[in-house]
C-alpha positions as a printed Julia matrix, in Angstrom:
482×3 Matrix{Float64}:
  0.0     0.0     0.0
  1.3     3.48   -0.84
  2.2     5.73    2.07
 -0.71    8.18    2.45
  1.7    11.11    2.96
  2.89   10.72   -0.64
  0.89   12.03   -3.59
 -1.01    9.43   -5.58
 -2.97   11.57   -8.06
 -1.75   10.59  -11.53
 -2.13   13.97  -13.23
 -0.01   17.04  -13.8
  3.48   17.53  -15.25
  5.18   14.74  -13.29
  2.52   12.24  -14.27
  2.95   13.35  -17.89
  6.68   12.59  -17.69
  5.95    9.13  -16.37
  3.26    8.52  -18.99
  5.68    9.42  -21.79
  8.3     7.19  -20.2
  5.87    4.27  -20.18
  5.1     4.68  -23.88
  8.82    4.72  -24.7
  9.56    1.79  -22.41
  6.87   -0.39  -23.96
  8.5     0.13  -27.34
 11.99   -0.38  -25.94
 10.89   -3.61  -24.29
 10.55   -5.13  -27.77
 14.17   -4.43  -28.68
 16.69   -7.22  -29.13
 19.78   -7.68  -26.99
 21.88   -6.19  -29.79
 19.67   -3.11  -30.02
 19.67   -2.67  -26.25
 23.44   -2.92  -26.11
 23.66   -0.26  -28.81
 21.53    2.07  -26.66
 23.76    1.33  -23.67
 26.93    2.16  -25.57
 25.32    5.29  -27.03
 24.49    6.57  -23.54
 28.03    5.79  -22.42
 29.58    7.62  -25.36
 27.44   10.64  -24.5
 29.54   11.23  -21.37
 32.87    9.63  -22.29
 33.56   11.63  -25.45
 36.39   13.91  -24.25
 34.91   17.3   -25.11
 31.54   16.43  -23.59
 33.18   14.87  -20.55
 35.18   18.02  -19.83
 32.17   20.27  -20.37
 30.18   18.23  -17.84
 33.05   18.24  -15.33
 33.52   21.99  -15.6
 29.8    22.61  -15.33
 29.57   20.35  -12.27
 32.27   22.22  -10.38
 30.98   25.64  -11.45
 27.42   24.93  -10.37
 27.99   22.91   -7.2
 31.29   24.39   -5.99
 32.27   20.84   -5.03
 35.27   18.78   -6.13
 37.72   19.57   -8.91
 37.46   19.4   -12.67
 40.33   17.06  -13.49
 39.21   14.38  -11.06
 35.63   14.64  -12.3
 36.9    14.14  -15.86
 38.72   11.02  -14.69
 35.71    9.8   -12.74
 33.28   10.34  -15.63
 35.61    8.42  -17.93
 36.77    5.54  -15.74
 33.48    4.78  -14.03
 31.54    4.84  -17.28
 34.14    2.88  -19.24
 34.33    0.31  -16.46
 30.55   -0.03  -16.36
 30.43   -0.54  -20.12
 33.09   -3.22  -19.75
 31.02   -4.98  -17.08
 27.89   -4.85  -19.24
 29.55   -6.0   -22.43
 28.26   -9.47  -23.23
 25.94   -9.57  -20.19
 22.54  -10.99  -21.1
 19.55   -8.87  -20.12
 16.98   -9.68  -22.81
 15.0   -12.91  -23.03
 16.59  -16.09  -21.68
 19.66  -15.18  -19.64
 20.42  -18.5   -17.9
 19.57  -22.19  -18.27
 20.19  -25.0   -15.8
 18.99  -28.28  -17.35
 20.02  -30.32  -14.32
 17.63  -28.33  -12.15
 15.06  -27.81  -14.88
 15.26  -24.02  -14.59
 15.32  -21.25  -17.18
 15.73  -17.58  -16.22
 14.15  -14.84  -18.32
 15.05  -11.17  -17.91
 12.15   -8.74  -17.71
 12.19   -4.94  -17.27
 11.11   -3.29  -14.05
  9.44   -0.48  -16.02
 10.05    3.19  -15.22
 12.91    3.93  -12.85
 13.18    7.01  -10.64
 16.89    7.77  -10.19
 17.75   10.18   -7.38
 21.3    11.52   -7.64
 23.57   13.76   -5.51
 25.36   17.04   -6.16
 28.73   15.42   -5.44
 28.59   13.46   -8.71
 26.09   15.26  -10.96
 27.48   13.65  -14.12
 28.92   10.24  -13.27
 26.15    9.0   -10.96
 23.22    9.83  -13.27
 25.12    8.27  -16.19
 25.71    5.09  -14.19
 22.06    4.74  -13.22
 20.82    5.59  -16.71
 23.09    3.03  -18.37
 22.16    0.27  -15.9
 18.46    1.06  -16.35
 18.79    0.97  -20.14
 20.56   -2.38  -19.96
 17.39   -3.8   -18.43
 15.1    -2.25  -21.12
 13.74    0.3   -18.69
 12.92    3.97  -18.98
 14.47    6.27  -16.4
 13.61    9.69  -15.0
 16.39   11.41  -13.06
 15.68   13.53   -9.99
 19.0    15.28   -9.39
 20.13   17.43   -6.52
 19.08   21.02   -7.3
 22.72   22.1    -7.47
 23.46   19.34   -9.97
 20.41   19.92  -12.15
 22.11   21.83  -14.97
 24.9    19.25  -15.27
 22.37   16.43  -15.42
 20.27   18.34  -17.94
 23.31   18.76  -20.19
 24.16   15.06  -19.84
 20.67   14.1   -20.92
 20.88   16.47  -23.88
 24.01   14.59  -24.93
 22.25   11.24  -24.47
 19.27   12.38  -26.53
 21.6    13.42  -29.35
 23.09    9.92  -29.34
 19.62    8.37  -29.21
 18.69   10.33  -32.33
 21.6     8.65  -34.12
 20.33    5.13  -33.35
 16.59    5.71  -33.48
 15.92    5.31  -29.75
 13.02    7.28  -28.22
 14.21   10.28  -26.24
 11.55    9.69  -23.58
 13.51    6.65  -22.37
 15.68    9.12  -20.44
 14.06   12.18  -18.9
 14.77   14.75  -16.21
 12.61   16.08  -13.4
 11.94   19.75  -14.24
 13.65   22.52  -12.3
 13.25   23.6    -9.59
 13.58   20.13   -8.09
 12.04   19.96   -4.63
 10.88   17.39   -2.11
  7.3    17.46   -3.37
  8.09   16.81   -7.04
 10.63   14.15   -6.14
  8.12   12.44   -3.82
  5.49   12.43   -6.57
  7.95   10.93   -9.04
  8.93    8.22   -6.57
  5.29    7.33   -6.06
  4.46    7.08   -9.77
  7.5     5.09  -10.91
  8.06    1.33  -10.61
 11.47    1.38   -8.9
 13.43    4.02   -7.02
 17.25    3.97   -6.93
 18.65    6.64   -4.67
 22.2     7.78   -4.0
 22.7    10.75   -1.71
 21.53   11.93    1.66
 20.01    9.58    4.18
 16.92   11.81    4.18
 16.42   10.96    0.5
 17.01    7.28    1.18
 14.43    7.24    3.96
 11.95    9.1     1.75
 12.44    6.51   -0.99
 11.8     3.65    1.43
  8.67    5.43    2.68
  7.29    6.13   -0.8
  5.56    2.78   -1.16
  7.53    2.05   -4.34
 10.23   -0.65   -4.27
 13.53    1.1    -3.63
 17.26    0.56   -3.5
 19.0     3.1    -1.29
 22.56    3.31   -0.04
 23.86    3.73    3.49
 25.92    6.5     5.01
 29.6     6.67    4.24
 32.25    7.07    6.93
 35.01    4.75    5.81
 37.84    3.82    8.15
 41.12    2.21    7.19
 43.64    0.2     9.19
 47.43    0.25    8.76
 48.87   -2.66   10.72
 52.41   -3.4    11.86
 53.18   -5.48    8.77
 52.18   -2.88    6.18
 54.48   -1.19    3.7
 53.83    2.26    5.15
 55.05    4.14    2.08
 52.62    2.28   -0.16
 49.83    2.61    2.4
 50.39    6.36    2.66
 50.42    6.76   -1.11
 47.13    4.89   -1.43
 45.47    6.78    1.41
 46.5    10.17    0.04
 45.41    9.25   -3.49
 42.04    8.13   -2.16
 41.49   10.98    0.27
 42.4    13.74   -2.18
 40.47   12.42   -5.18
 37.8    14.97   -6.14
 38.4    16.69   -2.79
 37.08   13.67   -0.87
 33.5    14.0    -2.12
 33.17   10.22   -2.44
 31.35    8.24    0.25
 34.24    5.78   -0.16
 36.99    8.21    0.86
 38.63    7.42    4.18
 37.37    9.57    7.03
 39.48    7.88    9.69
 42.67    5.86    9.68
 43.62    3.62   12.59
 47.38    3.17   12.91
 48.86    0.3    14.89
 51.29    1.91   17.32
 54.34    0.1    15.94
 54.02    1.92   12.6
 52.3     5.12   13.72
 55.32    7.39   13.52
 56.54    5.97   10.22
 53.08    6.17    8.64
 52.57    9.77    9.75
 55.98   10.66    8.34
 55.03    9.0     5.04
 51.69   10.82    4.95
 53.35   14.15    5.7
 55.88   13.54    2.93
 52.91   13.32    0.56
 51.28   16.57    1.63
 49.3    15.67    4.75
 49.59   18.08    7.68
 48.94   17.14   11.31
 47.16   19.93   13.19
 47.83   20.73   16.82
 45.16   20.79   19.52
 44.28   24.47   19.09
 44.07   24.14   15.33
 41.87   21.07   15.69
 39.45   23.07   17.85
 39.41   25.94   15.34
 38.82   23.53   12.45
 35.98   21.9    14.35
 34.35   25.3    14.83
 34.64   25.95   11.09
 33.35   22.55   10.0
 30.47   22.14   12.46
 29.39   25.68   13.43
 25.94   24.55   14.61
 26.54   20.84   15.05
 25.98   20.12   11.35
 28.67   19.74    8.71
 29.07   23.08    6.93
 28.76   23.4     3.17
 31.76   25.73    3.34
 34.11   22.73    3.62
 32.31   20.01    1.63
 34.3    19.1    -1.45
 36.81   21.9    -0.92
 40.57   21.57   -1.19
 42.67   21.4     1.96
 44.23   24.74    1.04
 40.82   26.4     0.76
 39.76   24.97    4.13
 42.97   26.3     5.71
 42.3    29.77    4.29
 38.77   29.74    5.7
 40.06   28.54    9.05
 42.6    31.4     9.08
 39.81   33.92    8.5
 37.81   32.47   11.41
 40.68   31.81   13.84
 42.23   35.24   14.1
 44.43   34.24   17.06
 45.99   31.42   15.09
 45.92   33.15   11.72
 49.68   33.2    11.18
 50.01   29.47   11.88
 47.19   28.73    9.43
 48.81   30.88    6.76
 52.07   29.03    7.31
 50.22   25.77    6.63
 48.65   27.28    3.52
 52.09   28.14    2.18
 52.96   24.43    2.33
 50.1    23.75   -0.11
 48.57   20.99    2.04
 46.7    18.13    0.42
 45.15   16.64    3.59
 44.55   17.98    7.1
 44.98   15.4     9.87
 43.73   15.54   13.44
 44.53   13.13   16.24
 41.36   11.6    17.67
 40.48    9.16   20.42
 36.76    9.56   20.98
 33.8     8.44   18.88
 30.28    9.79   18.64
 28.32   13.01   18.48
 30.68   14.81   20.86
 33.62   13.9    18.61
 32.51   15.1    15.16
 35.82   14.2    13.53
 34.79   10.56   14.04
 32.04   11.03   11.46
 31.85   11.63    7.73
 33.53   14.86    6.64
 33.23   14.95    2.81
 36.47   16.92    2.67
 40.23   16.19    2.78
 40.21   16.07    6.59
 41.36   12.8     8.15
 40.98   11.62   11.76
 43.98    9.62   13.01
 43.43    6.97   15.69
 46.13    4.87   17.35
 45.79    1.25   18.49
 48.12   -1.06   20.41
 47.65   -3.9    17.95
 45.45   -5.17   15.14
 42.74   -6.43   17.48
 42.38   -2.99   19.05
 42.43   -1.37   15.62
 39.52   -3.56   14.5
 37.66   -2.75   17.72
 38.2     0.98   17.07
 36.69    0.66   13.6
 33.73   -1.18   15.09
 33.21    1.71   17.54
 33.32    4.21   14.69
 30.77    2.24   12.67
 28.48    1.92   15.66
 28.27    5.71   15.41
 28.2     6.14   11.62
 29.08    4.23    8.46
 28.0     0.7     9.33
 27.71   -1.61    6.36
 29.82    0.33    3.88
 33.44   -0.88    3.79
 36.77   -0.92    5.57
 40.29   -0.48    4.25
 43.21   -2.67    5.28
 46.92   -2.25    4.61
 48.61   -5.45    5.74
 50.68   -8.4     4.57
 48.7   -10.89    6.67
 45.94  -12.33    4.42
 43.99  -13.8     7.33
 43.32  -10.33    8.73
 41.17   -9.33    5.77
 39.08  -12.45    6.29
 38.85  -11.7    10.0
 37.49   -8.22    9.31
 35.0    -9.67    6.83
 33.81  -12.17    9.43
 33.46   -9.74   12.3
 32.97   -6.11   11.22
 29.62   -4.73    9.96
 30.94   -4.09    6.45
 29.96   -5.15    2.94
 33.48   -4.79    1.52
 37.02   -5.22    2.8
 39.38   -3.28    0.54
 42.9    -4.65    0.84
 46.0    -2.67   -0.17
 44.18   -0.32   -2.55
 43.26    3.35   -2.84
 39.93    2.96   -1.13
 37.65    5.45   -2.87
 38.85    4.29   -6.28
 38.64    0.57   -5.49
 35.32    0.32   -3.64
 33.17    1.24   -6.6
 35.02   -1.14   -8.92
 38.37   -0.68  -10.6
 40.25   -2.15  -13.51
 42.56   -3.9   -11.05
 39.93   -5.54   -8.85
 36.84   -7.67   -9.4
 34.12   -5.46   -7.9
 31.4    -4.21  -10.26
 31.84   -0.61  -11.4
 29.28    1.47   -9.55
 28.75    4.77   -7.77
 26.12    3.33   -5.43
 27.26    0.93   -2.74
 24.7    -1.07   -0.81
 25.4    -1.35    2.91
 23.18   -4.27    3.87
 20.97   -4.29    6.91
 23.84   -2.78    8.92
 23.32    0.42    6.91
 19.52   -0.04    6.77
 19.68   -1.14    3.12
 18.09   -4.15    1.44
 21.23   -5.06   -0.53
 24.94   -5.24    0.2
 26.6    -5.36   -3.19
 27.58   -2.64   -5.65
 24.47   -1.55   -7.5
 24.53   -3.05  -10.99
 22.27   -3.86  -13.92
 20.72   -6.91  -12.22
 19.1    -4.58   -9.68
 17.19   -3.1   -12.63
 15.71   -6.43  -13.74
 12.77   -8.62  -12.88
 13.64  -12.28  -13.47
 11.01  -14.83  -14.41
 11.89  -18.48  -13.79
 10.51  -21.36  -15.81
 10.56  -24.63  -13.86
 10.26  -28.05  -15.54
 10.08  -31.44  -13.82
 13.31  -33.33  -13.21
 13.94  -36.8   -11.78
 12.89  -36.8    -8.13
 15.73  -36.6    -5.63
 14.3   -37.01   -2.15
 16.81  -37.6     0.66
 16.2   -40.2     3.33
 15.66  -39.17    6.91
 18.97  -40.86    7.72
 20.81  -38.55    5.32
 19.28  -35.48    6.91
 19.1   -36.43   10.6
 21.66  -39.23   10.96
 24.57  -37.14   12.25
 22.26  -35.18   14.54
 20.72  -38.35   16.01
 24.16  -39.96   16.47
 25.32  -36.99   18.53
 22.13  -35.94   20.36
 19.76  -38.92   20.15
 16.39  -39.23   18.42
 14.14  -37.89   21.15
């Protein structure tokens, strides 16, 4: 049953968008796998073509004030190219799997019209990812972007429509919620569509779950990483810095905390500092906290900004420490580090920061490091992922068996690896499910199979019924047959 707080009247401009999408989707549903794959590649080329890619990246930074152009160019290219690689050869039309031994045949069916809610942090790459996955399943998709990211998304869809014109695909397969996007129009779209896929704020995720429409939402980010006593600290530092500085740490997969085992703490900090990280003193930490959380909520003035810009804003606020801040700015810092021990609301550096600011924790040994991460995730970030820099393979398995995480990222630049990379086996995605730990209904990287219904044909096979002895024999032998 639909939630009564959401609109259900199927009239007006939003309903017209959905109606047009349904007409286009019914036509698209008749397309062959080859035709569908052509549409998928066309949508990918719309963002990957270098001139269009750069235009979208520049527009994203200009309109949102978040991240940096060169990293957005790289993200638009790599994430889309990787997704196209994953989808190449994947079956999503008609029969997609057969298991004669079990008498089963799987048939891919569309979900219909998808509502894709996307954030301002990735106004090009995330809509493109959702659009391409939806198209792979022969669906139509209507994007509801963050208001700040609307113009970038609108330009992306213009590019997609131009490619659709080349291949004879209906433009109404991919549409955009009209500006100004607000909670009411987004809620109406969620109600009228067949599936909601949402990446962004937890408020949007909760709204999607409450809409009455089936929904895939992602959990909160707040990634922590561990550097243990066996790690190559130079490599670990290089990976952490590369991850934490990418696109000014706008990714939910960027490390927000790093737990250093005491035996390598000094060496790791030295390696981080050699790569542009700066450790703040106690007074500077307090001043930075006042800048970042002026009223207990993370300030937009630091989200997606460079470390140098954050230092300049801290200098303007902290007049007593202005000279020290300006001295840091002259070093052209890449990351700001603060030493932290506490976790929770009273220790805001233990939470997600969406900026190149890194909390540094210290642990006696690996067991205490893992326990520290568990404490952090009990506050925020449960279900997402954890980073590990170690030469002991068993430790990754231990974290996977004990921590509330959906991914354990070993010896990699975390924010690049978590959403799939050309040097790991995870699916390319910009939406990471966090399982029930993160109040999500899935724990893998969102991919094209989330945009499919699957019908199963079952035929009779020779009966294989086990005896009671096979099932209960071991139990009876140990505990009796009472």
